[in-house]
C-alpha positions in Angstrom: -13.4 -46.6 -114.0 -13.5 -43.4 -116.0 -14.0 -43.8 -119.8 -12.8 -41.8 -122.7 -13.8 -41.7 -126.4 -10.7 -41.1 -128.5 -11.3 -39.4 -131.9 -8.6 -40.8 -134.2 -7.5 -38.3 -136.9 -5.3 -41.0 -138.4 -2.1 -39.8 -137.0 0.9 -42.0 -136.2 1.0 -40.7 -132.6 -2.6 -41.7 -131.8 -1.8 -45.0 -130.2 1.1 -43.4 -128.2 -1.5 -41.1 -126.7 -3.9 -43.9 -126.1 -1.2 -45.9 -124.3 -0.6 -42.9 -122.0 -4.3 -42.6 -121.3 -4.5 -46.4 -120.6 -1.5 -45.9 -118.2 -3.6 -43.3 -116.4 -6.3 -46.0 -115.8 -8.8 -44.8 -118.3 -10.9 -47.2 -120.3 -10.5 -46.0 -124.0 -12.8 -46.5 -126.9 -11.3 -45.4 -130.3 -13.2 -44.3 -133.3 -12.3 -42.6 -136.6 -13.1 -38.9 -136.5 -15.7 -39.2 -139.2 -17.6 -41.8 -137.2 -18.3 -39.4 -134.3 -22.0 -38.6 -134.0 -21.7 -36.4 -130.9 -23.4 -38.8 -128.5 -21.6 -41.0 -126.0 -21.7 -42.3 -122.5 -18.0 -41.6 -122.0 -16.7 -39.2 -119.3 -14.1 -37.6 -121.6 -13.7 -36.8 -125.3 -10.1 -36.9 -126.5 -9.3 -35.0 -129.7 -6.1 -36.6 -130.9 -3.3 -35.3 -133.1 -3.5 -35.4 -136.9 -2.7 -33.9 -140.2 -4.0 -30.8 -142.0 -5.8 -27.7 -140.9 -8.5 -27.9 -138.3 -11.0 -26.4 -140.8 -10.6 -29.7 -142.8 -12.7 -31.3 -140.1 -15.4 -28.6 -139.8 -18.1 -31.2 -140.3 -17.7 -32.4 -136.7 -17.3 -28.9 -135.1 -21.0 -28.7 -134.2 -20.8 -32.2 -132.6 -17.8 -31.2 -130.5 -19.4 -27.9 -129.5 -22.5 -29.8 -128.4 -20.3 -32.1 -126.3 -18.6 -29.0 -124.8 -21.9 -27.4 -123.9 -23.2 -30.6 -122.3 -20.5 -30.0 -119.6 -18.6 -33.1 -120.6 -14.9 -32.8 -120.5 -12.5 -32.6 -123.5 -8.8 -33.3 -123.7 -7.1 -32.2 -126.9 -3.6 -32.6 -128.4 -2.0 -30.8 -131.4 -4.6 -30.9 -134.1 -7.2 -31.5 -131.4 -6.0 -28.3 -129.7 -6.4 -26.4 -132.9 -9.9 -27.8 -133.6 -11.0 -26.9 -130.1 -9.5 -23.4 -130.5 -11.4 -22.9 -133.9 -14.6 -23.9 -132.2 -14.0 -21.4 -129.5 -13.4 -18.7 -132.1 -9.6 -18.5 -132.1 -7.5 -18.0 -135.2 -5.4 -20.9 -136.5 -2.8 -19.9 -139.0 0.7 -20.7 -140.2 3.2 -20.6 -137.4 6.0 -18.1 -137.5 8.0 -20.9 -135.8 7.2 -24.2 -137.5 8.7 -27.0 -135.4 8.7 -30.7 -136.3 10.2 -33.2 -134.0 12.0 -30.7 -131.9 12.1 -29.9 -128.3 11.1 -26.4 -127.0 11.3 -25.1 -123.5 8.2 -23.9 -121.8 8.5 -21.5 -118.9 5.7 -22.1 -116.4 4.4 -19.4 -114.0 3.3 -20.4 -110.5 -0.2 -21.3 -111.7 1.0 -23.8 -114.3 3.6 -25.2 -112.0 1.0 -26.0 -109.5 -1.6 -27.2 -112.0 0.8 -29.6 -113.7 3.0 -30.3 -110.8 6.1 -29.3 -112.8 9.2 -27.2 -112.3 9.4 -23.6 -113.8 11.1 -24.9 -117.0 10.2 -28.0 -118.9 11.0 -29.4 -122.4 8.2 -30.5 -124.7 8.2 -32.1 -128.1 6.5 -30.2 -131.0 5.3 -31.2 -134.4 3.5 -28.1 -135.7 3.2 -26.0 -138.8 0.1 -24.2 -137.5 -0.4 -22.0 -134.5 -3.3 -20.8 -132.3 -3.3 -17.2 -131.4 -5.4 -15.5 -128.7 -8.6 -13.5 -129.0 -9.1 -10.4 -127.0 -12.2 -11.9 -125.4 -13.4 -15.4 -124.7 -16.7 -17.0 -123.9 -15.0 -18.9 -121.1 -14.4 -16.8 -118.1 -12.2 -19.4 -116.5 -9.9 -19.8 -119.5 -6.2 -20.0 -118.7 -3.6 -20.0 -121.5 0.2 -20.4 -121.6 2.0 -18.7 -124.5 5.3 -19.3 -126.3 6.3 -16.7 -128.8 2.7 -15.4 -129.1 1.3 -18.9 -129.7 -1.0 -20.7 -127.3 0.8 -23.8 -126.0 -1.7 -24.8 -123.3 -5.3 -23.8 -122.8 -7.6 -25.0 -120.0 -11.0 -24.3 -118.5 -13.2 -26.3 -116.2 -14.4 -28.1 -119.3 -11.2 -28.8 -121.3 -7.4 -29.1 -121.4 -5.5 -28.8 -124.6 -1.8 -28.9 -125.7 -0.1 -27.6 -128.8 2.6 -30.1 -128.3 2.9 -33.8 -127.9 2.8 -34.7 -124.1 3.1 -38.4 -125.0 6.4 -38.0 -127.0 9.7 -39.3 -125.6 11.0 -35.8 -126.2 8.6 -34.4 -123.6 9.9 -34.4 -120.0 7.6 -35.4 -117.2 5.0 -36.9 -119.6 2.8 -38.2 -116.8 2.4 -34.7 -115.3 0.7 -33.5 -118.5 -1.8 -36.3 -118.3 -2.4 -36.1 -114.5 -5.0 -33.2 -114.8 -7.4 -35.4 -116.8 -7.7 -37.7 -113.8 -8.1 -35.1 -111.1 -8.8 -31.5 -112.0 -10.5 -32.2 -115.4 -12.5 -35.3 -114.5 
């Protein structure tokens, strides 16, 4: 059985995410974000949702970067998406479209439809005041991104998958499809 280490940023959605990961058949260990020391036997590091700006958690950036460079996989949601983006050198700033508890429609091109096994249009639930915007270059040659209004909603490489929305939320359609890649393509 594959194992995951979940970094809990003390968000009310954390255990909803953990339940979805359990439903995928992963064995999950949960620790508070400030307990993370960068070392683990787990197959996957999960950066959960949480409050604040990603820079509020800079103390663990080097530990996550070390994990990333060890070729272990990362799955990140909301704040986790933003933390991973900051580590990769992306800008995280106030969103021009802050959205809390609302559904937005993502339009998926053929790549994302195949990767996520979803139709061209899908509704997802957002809870965001901040946004990740793209750099002109990236250290990851295999980086793929999906944008909505100039903000990165999904990013993936061979080492990570991250979402700027809540795939575990009841407002997100086809929730399991958003978790499927962590079992196959990512792990």
